[in-house]
C-alpha atoms as one frame of an Amber mdcrd trajectory, in Angstrom:
protein
   0.000   0.000   0.000   2.824   2.379   0.868   4.607   1.514  -2.368   1.361
   2.088  -4.335   0.827   5.488  -2.688   4.422   6.479  -3.384   4.054   5.565
  -7.048   0.797   7.509  -7.232   2.417  10.588  -5.692   5.365  10.230  -8.065
   2.995  10.131 -11.015   1.188  13.222  -9.761   4.461  15.054  -9.333   5.585
  13.969 -12.783   2.310  15.143 -14.317   2.566  18.499 -12.558   6.150  18.882
 -13.747   5.140  18.193 -17.373   2.227  20.637 -17.162   4.473  23.294 -15.658
   7.038  22.756 -18.413   4.359  23.060 -21.078   3.010  26.233 -19.486   6.489
  27.773 -19.323   7.138  26.858 -22.964   3.851  28.440 -24.004   4.559  31.566
 -21.945   8.055  31.824 -23.412   6.638  31.449 -26.926   4.128  34.204 -26.322
   6.832  36.440 -24.861   9.090  35.867 -27.870   6.187  36.523 -30.232   5.362
  39.765 -28.431   9.008  40.821 -28.425   9.284  40.012 -32.130   6.190  42.068
 -32.921   7.418  45.012 -30.843  10.913  44.925 -32.323   9.534  44.603 -35.867
   7.269  47.619 -35.369  10.131  49.636 -33.872  12.413  48.748 -36.792   9.748
  49.769 -39.298   9.153  53.094 -37.561  12.841  53.878 -37.240  14.360  52.649
 -40.507  11.630  52.403 -43.145   8.483  54.392 -42.368   9.958  57.176 -40.244
  12.244  58.618 -42.949   9.148  59.065 -45.137   7.145  60.749 -42.344   4.654
  58.001 -43.147   1.055  58.161 -41.957   1.384  54.399 -41.442   3.093  53.056
 -38.318   4.923  49.819 -37.681   2.170  48.726 -35.291  -0.431  49.012 -38.076
   1.581  46.752 -40.354   2.277  44.251 -37.571  -1.434  44.250 -36.668  -2.331
  43.355 -40.261   0.239  40.582 -40.104  -1.418  39.137 -37.001  -5.051  39.809
 -37.903  -5.099  38.990 -41.601  -2.028  36.826 -42.098  -0.383  39.227 -44.554
   3.374  39.227 -43.997   5.174  42.473 -43.245   7.328  42.467 -46.383   4.565
  42.314 -49.023   2.613  44.991 -47.168   5.635  47.274 -47.354   6.136  46.513
 -51.031   2.512  47.281 -51.923   2.239  50.465 -49.853   5.645  51.493 -51.156
   4.627  50.997 -54.780   1.208  52.610 -54.422   1.815  55.611 -52.150   5.579
  55.758 -51.474   5.049  54.234 -48.019   2.188  56.635 -47.276   4.540  59.582
 -47.635   2.428  62.784 -47.330   4.657  64.600 -49.829   5.476  61.859 -52.343
   2.522  59.501 -52.007  -0.161  61.388 -53.908  -3.627  62.635 -53.015  -4.905
  59.318 -51.695  -2.529  59.485 -48.737  -4.668  62.245 -47.236  -7.699  59.971
 -47.703  -5.857  57.221 -45.755  -6.107  54.959 -48.806  -2.539  53.674 -48.829
  -3.084  50.792 -51.252  -5.010  52.847 -53.826  -8.238  50.868 -53.434 -10.802
  51.799 -56.069 -14.304  52.516 -54.822 -16.719  49.622 -55.359 -19.382  50.426
 -52.785 -19.770  49.956 -49.053 -20.874  46.331 -49.152 -17.423  44.778 -49.565
 -15.513  43.572 -46.508 -13.043  46.440 -46.895 -15.634  48.951 -48.084 -17.536
  48.493 -44.827 -14.705  50.390 -43.155 -14.835  53.336 -45.556 -15.906  56.837
 -44.598 -16.943  57.507 -48.191 -15.211  58.098 -51.485 -12.911  60.654 -53.042
 -12.554  61.697 -56.683  -8.935  61.621 -57.870  -7.599  61.528 -61.446 -11.028
  60.918 -62.906 -11.885  57.924 -60.705 -13.625  57.197 -57.408 -11.466  55.796
 -54.609 -12.228  54.767 -51.044 -11.661  57.287 -48.291 -11.032  56.153 -44.707
 -11.424  58.091 -41.487  -7.966  57.373 -40.067  -4.664  55.750 -41.002  -5.491
  52.816 -38.715  -8.800  52.164 -40.490  -7.160  52.618 -43.877  -4.573  49.943
 -43.102  -7.227  47.615 -41.708  -9.122  47.971 -44.977  -5.990  47.164 -46.973
  -5.389  44.099 -44.789  -8.932  42.886 -45.399  -8.610  43.515 -49.122  -5.357
  41.578 -49.389  -6.864  38.707 -47.411 -10.218  38.259 -49.169 -10.042  40.349
 -52.348 -10.292  38.556 -55.695 -11.688  35.530 -53.862  -8.521  35.119 -51.828
  -6.126  35.320 -54.787  -3.974  38.057 -53.235  -3.694  36.117 -49.969  -2.614
  33.049 -51.899   0.004  34.926 -53.919   1.387  36.658 -50.809   1.325  33.611
 -48.551   5.072  32.996 -48.608   8.147  33.899 -50.619   9.047  33.759 -53.400
   6.217  36.162 -54.183   4.810  36.041 -57.705   4.735  39.789 -58.285   3.811
  39.501 -61.937   0.678  37.482 -61.131  -0.118  39.825 -58.256   0.281  42.902
 -60.445  -1.860  41.385 -63.200  -4.772  41.229 -60.744  -4.051  44.283 -58.589
  -2.772  46.740 -61.204  -4.009  45.203 -64.460  -1.844  43.545 -67.075  -3.310
  45.727 -69.837  -2.797  48.999 -67.976   0.036  51.173 -69.360   3.134  50.879
 -67.207   2.463  47.302 -66.136   6.007  46.045 -66.780   7.520  49.003 -64.926
   5.121  48.399 -62.018   6.258  44.772 -61.737   9.916  45.807 -61.843   9.274
  48.315 -59.065   7.587  45.676 -56.889  10.613  43.426 -57.266  13.018  46.282
 -56.614  11.173  47.277 -53.454  11.164  43.698 -52.201  14.941  43.433 -52.654
  15.493  46.783 -50.957  13.279  46.115 -47.925  14.539  42.556 -47.532  18.141
  43.769 -47.583  17.500  46.502 -45.031  15.691  44.056 -42.768  18.520  41.519
 -43.037  21.040  44.199 -42.055  18.939  44.815 -38.924  18.716  41.110 -38.097
  15.283  40.276 -39.512  14.949  37.215 -41.729  12.250  38.220 -44.189
């Protein structure tokens, strides 16, 4: 009986030890994830977005990464190509409308259009207008996740990114300047990836 009780207590202790180890591993994983998110956002603000006085912050891009599964690098490439990283001086009129991905207006019933404050007329076309930079980036995250029946999400899921296929859907293969647009996407990816690698990020 004593031996049986001792074995039972040993099993309980062993079980508690395993549960404690699992809890600590989970806590450590969450801490690393949080640290990674914070350091990524800080790097973006300091080295990439800050020099452009961008209306977008690192936290907004990291939030889209977590909420919508769109990696940091393709977000930077798209916002860089469309509005010069939401630069108020270089990014064009849509920056002031918080439309950093140049989303054309197609009504308020789309998942991304539900976030819109209205529309704005620029260069002979209607575009979405959003009430704040945060909402504008949320809308872009939603669009990249579910737009074109999930095609963008599929193309941006992991490197190597198929920028030509992306541009054919996002920009339009028959639109003048298509080839130059694709080259710019690839150039921006190389540039941002290199700068991230120099700072210790493996994008």
